[in-house]
C-alpha positions as CSV (number, residue, x, y, z in Angstrom):
1,M,149.3,124.9,138.0
2,S,150.8,126.6,141.0
3,E,149.6,129.7,142.9
4,S,152.6,131.6,141.5
5,G,151.4,130.7,138.0
6,A,148.0,132.2,138.7
7,A,149.7,135.3,140.0
8,T,151.7,135.7,136.9
9,N,148.6,135.4,134.7
10,S,146.3,138.1,136.1
11,S,143.5,137.4,133.7
12,L,141.6,134.3,132.5
13,G,142.7,135.0,128.9
14,A,146.4,135.2,129.9
15,L,146.0,132.0,132.0
16,L,144.6,130.1,129.1
17,R,147.0,131.4,126.5
18,A,149.9,130.5,128.8
19,G,148.5,127.0,128.9
20,G,148.4,126.7,125.1
21,F,144.8,127.4,124.6
22,R,143.1,129.7,122.0
23,L,140.2,131.6,123.3
24,R,137.0,133.1,121.6
25,A,134.4,134.8,123.7
26,F,130.6,135.4,123.3
27,D,128.3,137.5,125.4
28,L,125.5,135.2,126.6
29,G,123.4,137.7,128.6
30,R,120.9,140.0,126.8
31,R,121.7,138.4,123.4
32,I,124.4,136.0,122.1
33,V,127.0,138.1,120.3
34,P,130.8,137.7,119.8
35,L,133.2,139.8,122.0
36,T,136.4,141.0,120.6
37,D,139.7,140.0,122.2
38,T,140.4,143.6,122.9
39,D,137.1,144.2,124.7
40,L,137.5,141.0,126.7
41,Q,141.0,141.9,127.8
42,R,139.9,145.5,128.8
43,F,136.9,144.2,130.6
44,E,139.0,141.6,132.6
45,A,141.3,144.5,133.6
46,A,138.3,146.5,134.7
47,L,139.2,149.3,132.2
48,I,135.7,149.2,130.6
49,P,132.2,148.2,131.8
50,Y,130.7,145.1,130.5
51,P,129.0,146.0,127.2
52,L,125.6,144.4,127.9
53,P,125.2,143.4,131.5
54,F,122.2,141.3,132.5
55,Q,121.0,141.1,136.1
56,R,124.3,142.9,137.2
57,H,126.4,140.1,135.8
58,A,128.6,139.3,132.8
59,W,127.4,136.1,131.2
60,L,130.3,134.7,129.1
61,A,130.6,131.7,126.8
62,L,134.3,131.0,126.2
63,L,135.2,128.8,123.3
64,V,138.5,127.2,124.4
65,E,140.6,125.4,121.8
66,D,143.7,123.3,122.8
67,Q,146.4,124.2,120.3
68,R,148.7,121.5,121.5
69,Q,146.6,118.6,120.3
70,E,143.8,117.7,117.8
71,T,140.7,117.9,120.0
72,D,137.4,119.6,119.5
73,P,137.0,123.1,121.1
74,Q,135.0,123.2,124.3
75,F,132.9,125.8,125.9
76,W,133.3,127.3,129.4
77,F,130.3,129.2,130.7
78,L,131.0,131.9,133.3
79,R,128.8,134.3,135.3
80,L,130.8,137.1,136.8
81,P,129.6,139.8,139.1
82,L,129.8,143.5,138.2
83,D,130.1,146.5,140.5
84,E,127.9,149.6,140.4
85,L,129.7,151.0,137.4
86,G,129.3,147.8,135.4
87,L,133.0,146.9,135.9
88,L,134.2,143.4,136.7
89,V,134.6,142.8,140.4
90,L,138.3,142.1,140.5
91,E,138.1,140.0,143.7
92,A,135.8,137.6,141.8
93,R,138.2,137.4,138.9
94,D,141.1,136.7,141.2
95,D,139.0,134.1,143.1
96,L,138.2,132.4,139.8
97,L,141.9,132.3,138.9
98,R,142.8,130.8,142.3
99,Q,140.2,128.1,141.9
100,L,141.5,127.2,138.5
101,A,145.0,127.1,139.9
102,E,144.1,124.4,142.5
103,P,145.6,121.0,141.8
104,G,143.6,119.1,139.1
105,A,141.2,122.0,138.4
106,Q,142.5,122.7,135.0
107,R,143.1,119.2,133.7
108,S,142.1,120.3,130.2
109,A,139.8,122.7,128.5
110,A,137.0,120.0,128.4
111,P,135.4,120.1,131.8
112,G,134.5,123.8,131.9
113,P,134.5,125.9,135.1
114,A,131.4,124.3,136.6
115,E,132.7,120.8,136.3
116,A,136.2,121.9,137.3
117,G,135.0,123.0,140.6
118,T,134.7,126.8,140.4
119,T,131.8,128.7,141.8
120,Y,131.3,130.9,138.7
121,G,130.3,128.3,136.1
122,F,126.7,128.0,135.0
123,R,124.8,125.9,132.5
124,P,122.8,127.9,129.9
125,R,119.2,127.1,129.0
126,P,118.9,124.5,126.2
127,D,118.0,127.0,123.5
128,R,120.9,129.2,124.3
129,M,123.2,126.3,124.5
130,A,122.1,125.3,121.0
131,L,122.5,128.8,119.7
132,V,126.0,129.3,121.0
133,H,127.0,126.0,119.5
134,A,125.5,127.0,116.2
135,K,127.4,130.4,116.2
136,A,130.6,128.7,117.1
137,A,130.3,126.2,114.2
138,R,129.8,129.2,111.9
139,E,132.7,131.0,113.5
140,L,134.9,128.0,113.0
141,Q,133.6,127.5,109.4
142,Q,132.2,124.1,110.3
143,P,129.1,122.7,108.8
144,P,125.8,122.8,110.7
145,S,124.6,119.9,112.8
146,Q,122.8,116.9,111.4
147,H,119.5,118.4,112.6
148,Y,119.7,121.4,110.2
149,A,118.2,119.7,107.2
150,H,115.2,118.5,109.1
151,A,114.6,122.0,110.5
152,R,114.7,123.4,107.0
153,R,112.2,120.9,105.8
154,Y,109.9,121.8,108.7
155,F,110.1,125.6,108.3
156,T,109.6,125.4,104.6
157,G,106.3,123.7,105.4
158,E,107.3,120.5,103.7
159,L,106.6,118.3,106.8
160,G,103.4,120.0,108.2
161,W,103.2,122.3,111.2
162,D,102.0,119.5,113.4
163,Q,105.3,117.8,113.2
164,W,107.0,120.3,115.5
165,P,107.5,117.7,118.4
166,F,110.2,116.1,116.2
167,L,112.2,119.2,115.8
168,A,115.6,119.5,117.6
169,L,116.5,122.8,119.2
170,Q,120.0,122.5,117.6
171,G,118.4,122.4,114.1
172,I,116.3,125.5,114.8
173,A,119.5,127.3,116.1
174,D,121.5,126.2,113.0
175,L,118.7,127.6,110.8
176,A,118.6,130.9,112.7
177,V,122.3,131.6,112.3
178,R,122.1,130.8,108.6
179,L,119.2,133.0,107.6
180,R,121.2,134.3,104.7
181,E,121.8,130.8,103.3
182,D,119.5,128.5,101.4
183,R,116.7,131.1,101.3
184,N,116.1,130.4,105.0
185,S,115.0,134.0,105.7
186,E,112.3,133.8,103.1
187,A,111.1,130.4,104.4
188,V,110.9,131.7,108.0
189,A,109.0,134.8,107.0
190,R,106.4,132.7,105.2
191,A,106.2,130.2,108.1
192,L,105.6,132.7,110.9
193,P,101.8,133.2,110.4
194,G,101.0,129.5,110.7
195,L,103.4,128.2,113.3
196,P,102.0,126.6,116.4
197,G,103.0,128.3,119.7
198,Q,105.9,126.0,120.8
199,P,108.0,126.1,117.6
200,L,107.2,129.8,117.3
201,I,108.6,130.5,120.8
202,A,111.7,128.3,120.1
203,L,112.4,130.0,116.8
204,C,112.1,133.5,118.4
205,Q,114.5,132.5,121.2
206,C,117.0,132.0,118.4
207,L,116.0,135.0,116.2
208,E,116.5,137.4,119.0
209,N,120.2,137.0,118.6
210,E,120.3,137.6,114.8
211,P,120.0,140.7,112.7
212,I,116.8,139.6,110.9
213,D,115.5,141.2,107.7
214,V,112.5,143.4,107.4
215,A,110.2,140.7,106.1
216,I,110.7,138.6,109.2
217,A,110.3,141.6,111.5
218,H,107.0,142.5,109.8
219,A,105.8,138.9,110.0
220,L,106.5,138.9,113.8
221,H,104.7,142.1,114.2
222,D,101.6,140.8,112.3
223,R,101.6,137.5,114.3
224,A,101.7,139.4,117.6
225,Q,99.0,141.8,116.5
226,R,96.8,138.9,115.5
227,E,97.4,137.4,119.0
228,M,96.6,140.6,120.7
229,A,93.3,140.9,118.8
230,D,92.1,137.8,120.4
231,N,89.1,138.4,122.8
232,G,91.1,137.3,125.8
233,G,94.1,139.5,124.9
234,G,96.1,136.6,123.5
235,D,98.8,134.4,125.0
236,P,101.4,136.7,126.6
237,A,104.1,134.1,125.9
238,I,103.5,134.4,122.2
239,I,103.5,138.2,122.4
240,A,106.7,138.2,124.4
241,A,108.3,135.8,122.0
242,C,107.5,138.0,119.0
243,I,109.0,141.0,120.8
244,C,112.2,139.1,121.5
245,G,112.3,137.6,117.9
246,A,112.1,141.1,116.4
247,S,114.4,142.8,118.9
248,H,117.6,142.6,116.9
249,A,116.2,143.8,113.5
250,P,118.3,146.6,112.0
251,D,115.0,148.2,111.0
252,S,113.4,148.9,114.4
253,G,110.1,150.2,113.0
254,P,108.1,147.0,113.2
255,L,109.4,146.3,116.7
256,R,108.6,149.8,117.9
257,R,105.0,149.5,116.6
258,L,104.7,146.1,118.2
259,V,105.9,147.2,121.6
260,R,103.7,150.3,121.6
261,Q,100.6,148.2,120.7
262,A,101.6,145.6,123.4
263,L,101.9,148.3,126.1
264,R,98.3,149.4,125.3
265,Q,97.0,145.9,126.1
266,E,96.1,144.5,129.5
267,G,98.6,141.7,128.7
268,A,101.4,144.2,129.1
269,Q,100.9,143.7,132.8
270,Q,102.2,140.1,132.4
271,P,105.9,139.8,133.6
272,E,106.9,137.9,130.5
273,V,105.9,140.7,128.2
274,L,107.6,143.3,130.4
275,R,110.8,141.2,130.7
276,A,110.8,140.8,126.9
277,V,111.0,144.5,126.5
278,S,113.5,145.2,129.2
279,S,115.9,142.4,128.4
280,R,115.7,142.2,124.6
281,A,114.1,145.5,123.3
282,W,115.6,147.8,125.9
283,T,116.9,150.2,123.2
284,L,113.4,151.4,122.6
285,L,113.3,152.7,126.2
286,W,115.6,155.6,125.1
287,E,112.4,157.2,123.8
288,P,110.9,159.2,126.7
289,D,107.2,158.7,126.0
290,L,107.6,154.9,125.4
291,R,109.8,154.7,128.5
292,M,107.2,156.3,130.7
293,R,104.4,154.2,129.3
294,Y,106.6,151.1,130.0
295,L,107.3,152.2,133.6
296,E,103.6,152.8,134.2
297,R,102.8,149.3,133.0
298,L,105.6,147.9,135.1
299,A,104.2,149.5,138.2
300,V,100.9,147.5,137.8
301,N,102.4,144.2,136.7
302,H,100.6,141.1,137.9
303,Q,103.3,140.1,140.3
304,G,103.8,143.4,142.0
305,Q,106.7,145.0,143.7
306,P,109.2,142.1,143.3
307,V,109.0,142.2,139.5
308,F,109.1,146.0,139.5
309,D,112.3,146.0,141.6
310,E,113.9,143.2,139.6
311,I,113.4,144.8,136.2
312,L,114.2,148.4,137.3
313,S,117.4,147.3,139.0
314,D,118.5,145.5,135.8
315,L,117.7,148.5,133.6
316,L,119.6,150.9,135.8
317,F,122.8,149.0,135.2
318,V,122.6,148.9,131.4
319,P,125.3,151.3,130.2
320,G,123.8,154.7,129.4
321,M,120.3,153.8,130.6
322,R,120.6,155.0,134.3
323,E,120.1,158.7,133.8
324,P,117.1,158.4,131.3
325,I,115.4,156.0,133.8
326,L,116.0,158.2,136.7
327,Q,114.7,161.2,134.7
328,S,111.5,159.3,134.1
329,L,111.2,158.3,137.8
330,R,111.4,162.0,138.7
331,D,108.7,163.0,136.2
332,T,106.0,165.0,138.1
333,Q,103.3,163.7,135.7
334,R,103.8,160.1,136.8
335,S,100.8,158.3,138.3
336,A,100.2,157.7,142.0
337,T,100.7,153.9,141.4
338,L,104.1,154.5,139.8
339,T,105.1,156.9,142.6
340,Q,104.2,154.2,145.1
341,A,106.2,151.5,143.2
342,I,109.2,153.9,143.0
343,G,109.0,154.5,146.8
344,G,108.9,150.7,147.4
345,F,112.0,150.3,145.2
346,F,114.1,152.9,147.0
347,A,112.9,151.7,150.4
348,G,114.2,148.2,149.5
349,L,117.7,149.7,148.8
350,Q,117.9,151.1,152.4
351,P,120.0,149.0,154.8
352,A,118.1,147.2,157.5
353,R,118.2,148.8,160.9
């Protein structure tokens, strides 16, 4: 494709459609959810901010289908920078289009941007790769993978909880996106109290992207509560996983109780628990008292100022969250420790002299 072709197609969507490809998009940042064609087009034109930015980037999974021939759809994974308003940096978009327009760069949909030589491609974590494939199969009305049946047998308890090393992530992902089929939701709710740590964490990494029912949300709350009751405060990875797993429940009551209980524990100073709240359960931070409690815990996290800066910077760029966060940072009732952490954050924003 020539440079003039790239200039004619001023968006990735237009470029692909002109090449005979059909495009479906998923947000792959805070949680894996479909993006409408309209929202994607408006975002690419910098008319709207990215709906759920994560670490000041848009994380996109593009399902690209070649309509000219009978081939399997392929994924492109893109990480695109955002400006201070959450809008796409148009220079980055144009740079991506130029890179794709280089001779041989767009041989087919198959390689994906990373393999095609662009600087904006990334490879998701294995659990998120499995989840996006599971969601795509459902979107395309395809059957689940061959690992689905084995995962169902495991989570119904048929195989024994000690058999988790033989589970495939793809099977867990297929099960999670099909909670409303084959009585899977009921099986998961029953399984949660007894699951070992590793399959529990893997399952929660998938559940965080699904609107789970109230039975699963309560089971996750109870599992985390039991973990926090341990004399040593429990495993923060388990507590964080339960927060993530319950984060997309339509009924936020169990999640709210879980996060409030977690923030009262010493384990809330662990970065993984704090990141679970900010990246997956951030909607709870609309509540002023919970938000202030969270910021106070963040100020005394076990890894200090770098984690405070990282999480606060991310939250400030979530649409609609900036003003509530700044309001809490200005609260005259804040502790001296939080005041010091805030000072460190803003000092880090000053240009070096």
